[in-house]
N, C-alpha and C positions, 0 to 999 in steps of 0.2 A: 358222361354222355358227350359225344363228339359235337363240337360246334358245327352247325349245318353249313353256314356260308358266311362270308364277310358281309358287313353292312353296306347298304347302298348309300351313296352320297345324298345329302339333302337336295343338292341341285337336281339330281336325276328324279328324285321323288316329287319335287315341286314341278319340274317340267312335265312329268307324267300326269300329275294331277290337273294340269291345265287342259288336258284332253277331256277330262270329265267335266270341268267347268264349261268348256265349249259345248259339249253335248247337252249339258243341263240347262243352258240358256233356252234351248228348244224343248227339251224334255219337261222341264218345270212349267213352261208355258202351256204344254199339252195337259199337264196335270191340273193347273190352277185356273187357266184362262180359256181353254179351247171350247168347253161346253158353253160357257157364257158368251164367248165370241160368236159361236155358231147360232145360238138362240137369240141373243140380244142385239147383235150387230149384223151378222151375215144374213139371217132370215130363215134359218131352219127351225123346225119344231124340235122340242126335246126328244120326242120319239124318233124323228129322223136322224138326229145327231147320235142318239144311243145306238140305233141300228148300224149307222156308219162305223162307230167305234168298235162294235162287236164283230161285224162281218170282216172289215178290213183288218182289225186287230188279230183275230184268230187266223185269217188267211195268211197275213204276212208273218205271224208268229211261226208258222210252219216253215218259213224260209230260213229261220235262225239256225236249225241244225244243218241245213244245206250250206249256209254261209260258213258255219264252223268247219265243215269238211273241206270246203274250198280253201279256207285259210290254212288248215293243216297241210294241205297239199301245195301251198304257195311256196316257191323257193326263189329268193332273190338275194343279192349281196347284202341287203338290209335286214334280212330275216323273213319270217313267215307272216308276222302280224303288223309290224310297224308300217310297211309301205301303204297299207290301206288307209292310214290316217292322212297321208299325203294325197293319195289318189281321190279321196272323197271330199276333201276340204271345200273345194269350189262348188261342186254340185249340191252339197249339203247347205251351203249358204243360199244359193239361188232358190232351191225348192222350199226352204223354210219361209222365205219372204212371200213366195207365191201362195203358200198354204194360208197365210194370214192376210191375204189380199181379198177384198170384196169387189168382184167385177160388176159392171153395169150390164146385167144380162137378165133374161126372163127367169122365173123361178125354176123351171125345168132345167135350163142351161146352167144355172147356179148350182143345182144339185149335182149335175154331171161334173162341173168344175170342182166342187168340194170333194167328191169321191176321187177324182183324178189326182188332185194335188195331195190329198191325204194319203192315198196309196203310195205315191212317189216319195213323200216324206218318210213314211214308215219303212219303205224299202231301203232308201239311202241311209236312214238311221241304222238299220240292221247291218248293212254292208260296212258301215263305219264302226259301230259299237261292238259287234262280236269280236273282231280282231283286237280292238282296244281292250276290252275286258279280259281277253285271253292273255294279254301281255303280263298280267299279274302273276300268272303261273309260270312264266319262263324268265322273269327278270331275276329271280332269286330262288334258292332251294330251301331257305329258312322259313318255316311256318310262321314264326313270330315276326320276321321281317315282312312277310306278306301282309300281316295285320297292320304293320306300320305303314306300308305303301297304301293300303286301303284306307287308312285313316287320313292320309294326305289327300287322296282323291275324294274322299267323302267330305272333307272340309271344303275343298274346292267346289264340289258338286252342290253342296248345301249353301255355299256362298252365292252361287248362281241362283239357287232357289230363293235366297234372301233378297237378291236383287229383283227377281221376277215378282215375288210376293209383295215386296215393300214399295217398289218404285215403278213397276210396269204400268199399272193403271194410271198413276200420275203422269207418266211419260205419254201414254195414249191420249190423255186429256190435253197435255201441253202441245204435242205435235198436231193433234186433230183440231184443236180450237173449236170444239163442238161437233166435229165430224170424226166419230170413233173409228170408222173404216179407214180413213186416212191415218189416224193416230196409230192404229195397230200396224199398218204397213210400214210406217217410218220407224216405230219402236222395234219391230222384229227385224227390219233392215239393219239397224245399228247393231243389234245383238248378234245377228248372223255374220256380219263382217268380223266382229270380235271372235266369234267361234272359228271362222276360217283361219285367222292368225294363230289362235291357240292350238289348233290341230297341227299346224305346221311346226310350231315350237315343240309340241309333244313328240313329234316324229324325230326331230333332231336330238332331243334330250335323252331318249331312252336307248336301251341296249338289250337284246335277247341273249341270255346266257345258257339256258337249258335247251338242249336239242334232243330229239328222240334217238333211240338206237339207230345208227345208220343202216343196220341190217333189217330193220323193222319193215314188214310188208304191209302196205295199205290195202284195206278191204272194207267197203261200205258195210257189208253184212257183218263182218267181225267187229267193226266199230260199234254198230248198234247192239250186237250181242253183248259186248263188253259193257256198254252203257247200262242196259237193263239188268245186267248181273251185278251192278255196282250198287249195293244197298245204301251207302251214304248219299249217292246221287239221287236215288229215288226219294229219300226223305227230304233232301234239299230242294228237289223239284217241287214237292208239295208245299214246303215252307214258303218258297218263292211265290208260288201261285196265290196263296192266301195273303201273303205280305203285300203284294202289289195290287191285289183286288181291294184290300182295305185302304191303301193309300189313295187310289183313284175314287173310290166311293166317297171317302171323306173329302179329298181335295176338290172334287168337282162341285160340291154343294156348299162350300164355305162362302164363296162370293154371293150366291143366291141367299144364303143365310143372313149375311150382313145387309144385303139389298132389301130383302123382303121381311125377315123376321126381326132383326135388330133395328132395321129402319135407317141405317147409316152406313152406306157403302164405303165411306172414307175410313171407317174403323178397320176395314179389311187390311189396309197397309200396316197399321199399328199392330194389329193382332199377329200378322205374319212376321213383322219385324222383330218383335219381342220373342215370338215362338221360335223363329229360326236362329236367333242369336243363342237361345238356350240349346237348340239342337246342335249347333256347332260346338258348344261346350261339352255336350254329351259325346259327340264324335271324338273330340280331343281327349276325353277320359277313357275311351273305349279300349285302346291298346293296353294301357296300364292295368285296367281292371281285368281284361281277358287273360293276361299273362298270369294273373293270380288265381282266378276262379275257373278259367277255361271258356272257350268260345260258346260251346253248347249251353252251359249253365247261364252265362250272361245273356245270351239271346232269349232264352225262355223267360228269364226275369224281365227283360226289356219288353217283350210282347205282352206279358200279363199287366205290367204297370201301364203301358201305353193304352191297352184296352180299357182299364179302369178309369184313367183320366179322360179318355175319349168319351166314355159313357156318361161321365159327370156333366157334360154339356147339357144333357136333357133336363137336369134338375136345377140348372142355373138360370136365373132370370135373363132374358135377352137384353135387358137394359142394365144389367150389372156388369158394366164394361171391365172394371178392374178384376172382378172375380173370373170372368171369362178369359182374360189375358193371363191371369195367374195359373188357371187350370191348363191353358195351352203351353205355358212355360214348362210346367211339370211334365206334361205329355210329351213335348218335343225333346226335353232332356232325356227322358226314358227311351224314346224312340231313337235318338241319336246314338245311344250306346250300342244299338244293333247294326247300324249302318256299315261300318268297316268290316264287321264279322262276316256278313253274307258274302261279300266279294272275296274275302280271304279264304272262306270255306270252299269256294269253287276251285282254287288252286290245291287245297288239301284233298278234295275229291279226285282231282286229276292225278295227284300223287298216289292215292289209294288204288286207282285203276291201274296205273303203271306197275305198282308194287305187286298187285294181285295177278295181273295177266302178262306182264313183261312188255306191254304195248302202251305208248303214251299218245293221247289225242287231246291235247289241251283245248284246242279250238272246238272240237266236237262236244266235249264235256261242258265247257263254258256256254256254248251256243244252246245246248239242250236245256240248261238252266235258264238262260236268257229267254228261251221259248216260253218257259213258265212265267217269266217276268211279263212278257208281252201278252200272253194269254190272260194273266191276271189283270193287266191294264185294260185289255179289251172287255173282260167281264165287268171290271169295276166301272168303266165308262158307260157300258151298256146298262148295268144295274142302276147307276145313278140317273141316267137319262130316262129309263123306263119307270123308275119309281117316281120321279118328279112328274112324268107324264100321267102316271096312274093317280097321283094325288092332285092332278088338275092344273099343273103349271101352264100359264098362258104366255107364249113367246112374245117378247117385246112389251109386255104390260108393265105399267108403273107400279101396280100393287097386285097382290095375290090374295085368294080367299084364306080364311082361317084354317080350312082343311089342308090347303097346299102348304101353308106355313108349318103346320104340324108334321106333314110329310117331309119337308126339308129338314126339320129338327131331328126326326127319327132317323133319317138317312145319315145325317152327320154324326149322330151319337151311337145308338144301339146297333144299327145295321153294320156300320163300319167296325165297331168293337167286336162283333162276332167273328169277323175275319181275322182280327189280331189274335184272339184267343185260339182260333183254329191253327194259326201258324205256330203258336206256342206248343200246342198239343202234338203237332207233327215232329217237333224237335226231340221228343222223348224217344223217337225211333231212329235218331241219328247217332251212330255208334262211335264216332271218332272223338276221343278225348285228347287233351293236350299232350299227355304222355304217349299216346298211340301215334299222334301226328309226328312227334319228334323222332320216335323210333323208326317210322316209315321213311322220314326224310334222310336219316342217317344210313339206313339200308340202301336207299336209292343212290346216295353219293358213292358208296362202295361199288355198286353195280356199274355206275357210269364211268368209274375209273377203268373198269374192264372194257367198256366200249372204246375208250381212248387208246387202250393198248392193243 
């Protein structure tokens, strides 16, 4: 079998990964902190926050395919996707800070402010992240090298998650000195400036190597027809939807779990610190394992194990701190094995589409999967907010009823686990094996030689 492409340098992989660290300073804050920020600091009810997440999330998610098509049709001397990292770096920084700012306004005006800033944040994130994610598919032709790239970016992304989960709340307390609103503003300001710098580094560090056939005609209708005729894309879309719904259902209730069920919010940092360190280890092992067993098989095993360890939280005493942390370490390691695979499979699906139809639309394919990502996040955020509201969560209260505590525990354990198991089930309909990916990659290399001649 022909070697698909030369390996990328570590320097380029690290530079590319910094873009994901930059985005995840904000993304992870949305996962772990935003529901608690809106309900405990900003002043929204859980139901208001849940509705905000759902309506804006689904609305802006529809913009992802549009952004993918825009990126596919972008032509600059820097490429199609890289320039967007540079163009969005400053607006991303400013809007992130504004979103986590609590203005001194009436309740009605604050609701308008929350909707406005959250919409802007989600739009600028999409304009930045769709081209960034699409880069994986055009930096190399080698499917295994894509997994390696994705491992680097996942380590960087989850390092950002580690920072958010382990030290963000202590930073809020430190900067706020009793004023959480001020603490959030300063904390997110610092992280946003770092994000801006890292986006610029990622722009200069990367290179686009794969170009579509110069004779390829662009057509919106044809792009969509190719997309829905791409069976691996359909399966990956559903996997991504359940995957990110599970992440946000779980992520949004763990801070309330430690605040109201375990009774010690300071344990949240330790819980996430150990868990995310284990996740990074799982990410680091992902490439080596997937090369041996295949991306599909590893992803299925990862989702099943993650769901099992996630559900285990229900039977563990909320005061058994060491057992809770041990279960989280196992859960996060299992989950970490899947992280690089999802993003690498987006490139594989783009290859499959080009191989089958003769047309390449990396941005459209990636954006359509990222649509499922954001739809999942919208559903997960809404489900978490609505469930907590249904179980009687009182915004800003120091304690909650026993019924509310049970609802928090069920949401964090069983409800989230169902989504992880659903993601595993969808992978059984994903047809691309390791051998098929390599065969497609080699066929495409031969075709592209014809383009050049």
